[in-house]
C-alpha positions in Angstrom: 7.6 -14.7 95.9 11.3 -14.4 96.5 13.6 -11.8 95.1 15.2 -14.0 92.5 11.9 -14.7 90.8 11.0 -11.0 90.8 14.3 -10.1 89.1 13.9 -12.8 86.4 10.3 -11.7 85.7 11.4 -8.1 85.4 14.2 -9.0 83.0 11.7 -11.0 80.9 9.3 -8.1 80.7 12.0 -5.7 79.7 13.3 -8.1 77.0 9.9 -8.5 75.6 9.4 -4.8 75.5 12.7 -4.2 73.7 11.9 -7.0 71.2 8.5 -5.5 70.5 10.0 -2.0 69.9 12.7 -3.4 67.6 10.1 -5.3 65.6 7.9 -2.3 65.2 10.9 -0.2 64.1 11.9 -2.7 61.4 8.6 -2.3 59.5 9.7 0.8 57.7 7.1 2.2 55.4 7.9 1.6 51.7 7.8 4.8 49.9 5.7 4.5 46.7 7.3 6.5 43.8 4.8 7.5 41.1 6.0 6.9 37.5 6.7 10.1 35.5 3.8 11.4 33.6 4.2 10.7 29.8 3.3 13.7 27.6 0.5 12.8 25.2 -1.4 14.4 22.4 -4.8 13.6 20.9 -4.4 12.2 17.4 -7.1 11.4 14.8 -7.1 7.7 14.1 -9.3 5.2 12.2 -12.0 3.7 14.4 -12.1 0.5 12.2 -10.5 -0.7 9.0 -11.1 1.8 6.1 -10.7 0.2 2.6 -9.2 2.1 -0.3 -11.9 4.1 -2.2 -14.1 4.3 0.9 -15.8 7.7 1.5 -14.8 8.5 5.1 -17.6 9.3 7.5 -17.3 10.9 11.0 -18.0 7.5 12.6 -15.0 6.0 10.9 -12.6 8.2 13.0 -12.0 9.1 16.6 -9.5 11.0 18.7 -6.9 8.9 20.6 -4.2 9.8 23.1 -0.8 9.2 21.5 2.8 9.6 23.0 3.9 13.1 22.0 7.5 11.9 21.5 6.4 9.4 18.8 3.7 11.4 17.1 4.8 12.2 13.6 4.4 15.7 12.1 2.1 14.1 9.5 -0.5 13.1 12.2 -3.5 15.2 12.6 -3.5 16.6 16.2 -6.5 18.0 18.0 -4.4 20.9 19.4 -3.6 22.0 15.9 -6.8 21.2 14.1 -9.7 20.7 16.5 -12.2 20.6 13.6 -10.3 18.0 11.7 -12.8 15.2 12.2 -15.5 17.1 10.5 -13.2 18.4 7.8 -11.9 14.9 6.9 -15.5 13.6 6.6 -16.4 13.1 3.0 -12.9 12.5 1.8 -11.9 9.4 -0.2 -9.3 7.0 1.1 -6.5 6.8 -1.5 -5.0 3.9 0.5 -6.4 1.6 3.1 -6.3 2.4 6.9 -6.1 -0.2 9.6 -8.0 0.2 12.8 -6.1 2.5 15.2 -3.9 3.8 12.4 -3.4 7.6 12.5 -5.3 9.5 9.7 -3.0 11.4 7.4 -3.8 14.0 4.8 -1.6 12.3 2.2 -3.9 9.2 2.2 -7.1 11.2 1.8 -8.4 13.2 -1.1 -11.5 15.4 -1.4 -13.6 14.0 -4.3 -15.9 17.0 -4.5 -18.5 14.8 -6.3 -16.0 13.1 -8.6 -15.6 9.4 -8.8 -13.0 7.3 -7.0 -10.8 6.9 -10.0 -10.6 10.6 -10.7 -9.8 11.3 -7.1 -6.9 8.9 -6.8 -5.2 9.7 -10.1 -1.9 11.6 -9.7 -1.6 15.1 -11.2 -0.9 14.9 -14.9 -1.9 11.2 -15.3 -4.8 9.7 -17.3 -6.8 6.5 -16.7 -7.1 4.6 -20.0 -8.8 1.2 -20.4 -7.9 -1.6 -22.8 -9.5 -5.0 -23.4 -7.8 -8.0 -22.0 -8.4 -11.7 -21.7 -6.8 -14.5 -19.7 -4.4 -15.1 -22.6 -3.4 -11.4 -22.9 -3.5 -10.6 -19.2 -1.1 -13.1 -17.6 -3.8 -15.7 -17.0 -5.7 -13.4 -14.5 -2.7 -13.0 -12.1 -2.5 -9.2 -12.8 -4.1 -7.3 -10.0 -4.6 -3.6 -9.3 -1.4 -1.7 -8.4 0.8 -4.3 -10.2 3.2 -3.0 -12.8 3.1 -4.3 -16.4 4.6 -3.9 -19.8 2.3 -3.4 -22.8 3.1 -5.5 -25.8 1.6 -4.8 -29.3 1.3 -7.7 -31.7 0.2 -7.1 -35.3 0.5 -8.5 -38.8 2.7 -6.7 -41.2 0.4 -6.4 -44.2 2.7 -4.4 -46.4 5.3 -7.1 -46.5 2.7 -9.8 -47.1 1.5 -8.0 -50.2 4.9 -8.3 -51.7 4.7 -12.0 -51.7 6.9 -12.5 -48.6 4.2 -14.1 -46.6 2.5 -12.9 -43.5 4.8 -11.6 -40.7 3.7 -11.3 -37.1 5.5 -8.5 -35.2 5.5 -8.0 -31.4 6.7 -4.8 -29.9 6.9 -3.5 -26.3 5.3 -0.1 -26.6 4.9 0.8 -22.9 7.1 -0.1 -19.9 6.5 -0.2 -16.2 2.8 0.9 -16.2 0.7 0.8 -13.1 -2.6 -1.1 -13.3 -5.3 1.0 -11.6 -8.2 -1.4 -11.8 -9.6 -4.5 -13.5 -13.3 -5.2 -14.0 -12.8 -8.1 -11.7 -14.3 -11.4 -11.0 -12.4 -13.2 -8.3 -11.6 -16.8 -9.1 -9.1 -19.5 -8.2 -6.5 -21.0 -10.4 -3.9 -23.6 -9.2 -4.8 -22.8 -5.6 -4.3 -19.0 -6.0 -6.7 -16.1 -6.2 -6.9 -14.6 -9.7 -8.8 -11.7 -11.2 -10.5 -12.6 -14.4 -11.7 -9.5 -16.3 -12.2 -8.2 -19.7 -10.9 -4.6 -19.2 -7.8 -3.3 -17.5 -7.5 0.4 -16.6 -3.9 1.7 -16.8 -2.3 4.9 -15.4 -0.7 6.7 -18.3 0.7 10.1 -19.2 -1.2 12.0 -22.0 1.3 11.0 -24.7 1.2 7.3 -23.5 -2.5 7.4 -23.6 -2.4 8.5 -27.3 0.1 5.8 -28.1 -2.1 3.1 -26.5 -5.2 4.3 -28.3 -3.4 4.1 -31.7 -1.9 0.8 -30.9 -5.3 -0.7 -30.0 -6.5 0.0 -33.5 -3.6 -1.7 -35.2 -3.2 -5.0 -33.4 -3.6 -7.0 -30.2 -2.4 -5.7 -26.9 -1.0 -8.0 -24.2 0.0 -7.1 -20.6 3.2 -8.6 -19.3 3.4 -8.7 -15.5 6.6 -7.3 -14.0 8.4 -8.7 -11.0 8.2 -6.8 -7.7 12.0 -6.7 -7.9 12.0 -4.4 -11.0 8.5 -2.9 -10.7 10.0 0.3 -9.3 12.5 0.8 -12.1 12.0 3.5 -14.7 11.6 2.8 -18.4 14.3 0.7 -20.1 17.2 2.4 -21.7 19.3 1.3 -24.8 22.2 -1.0 -24.3 25.7 0.2 -23.7 26.4 0.2 -27.4 23.4 2.5 -28.0 21.4 -0.2 -29.8 18.1 -1.7 -28.9 17.7 -5.4 -28.2 16.4 -7.8 -30.8 13.8 -10.5 -30.4 12.6 -13.3 -32.6 9.3 -13.3 -34.5 7.9 -16.1 -36.6 7.0 -16.0 -40.2 5.1 -19.2 -40.9 7.3 -21.1 -38.5 10.6 -19.6 -39.8 12.4 -17.5 -37.2 13.2 -13.9 -38.3 14.9 -11.1 -36.4 13.1 -7.9 -35.7 14.2 -4.8 -33.8 12.1 -4.0 -30.7 11.6 -0.6 -29.2 11.8 -0.2 -25.4 
């Protein structure tokens, strides 16, 4: 082997070694950065859907990790109330819970042996029932938690004795009243679900309960369903001129004007 070949071979070996070294150095190790740990708290949530009026059992709830930054102060935390699961058992759900929804005290009430209706009634309110029919209950489209006006229709007997004929008076006696329940039978009308019942239970103040009871003895009561747009409004007030509105009643087919009270 001559000198030239030895030199060429040496240069090739050296070049290969340099290339291998450079290739090895280029494979830098990628540094794995761990994500920051999110602070969590254990929150009491519904294990499955809990309907309104259901008596909550321990199996209906569980503890679940929740981001501390988004945990509301109304949530029940294990760090604050470790015995909350046992304490909440036996309560009645005043409103429905969805699976995974945090349990809140405002949506639970301790029945202490009382019925569901007594448990969900607000302080100072009364539950009063009145008879209804499809004709007097908006055709069955009134459902629990809807707001209604109560209309009293009666015959004016005093005027009829004087020879003026029989007069039918209609008067709105209660405004924006919440329907608590209906002795319901679910049916279908015009492709929509309706509740056909004979009795509606209304949420009233004590003086309203007395008024409804008196009115029930003097005539026929009808429920007028209110729109969602004005269901949150308070009772109606007189017009700007301080007078009440008027409505038409019929005396044997002859229109007459009567003053209505709101």
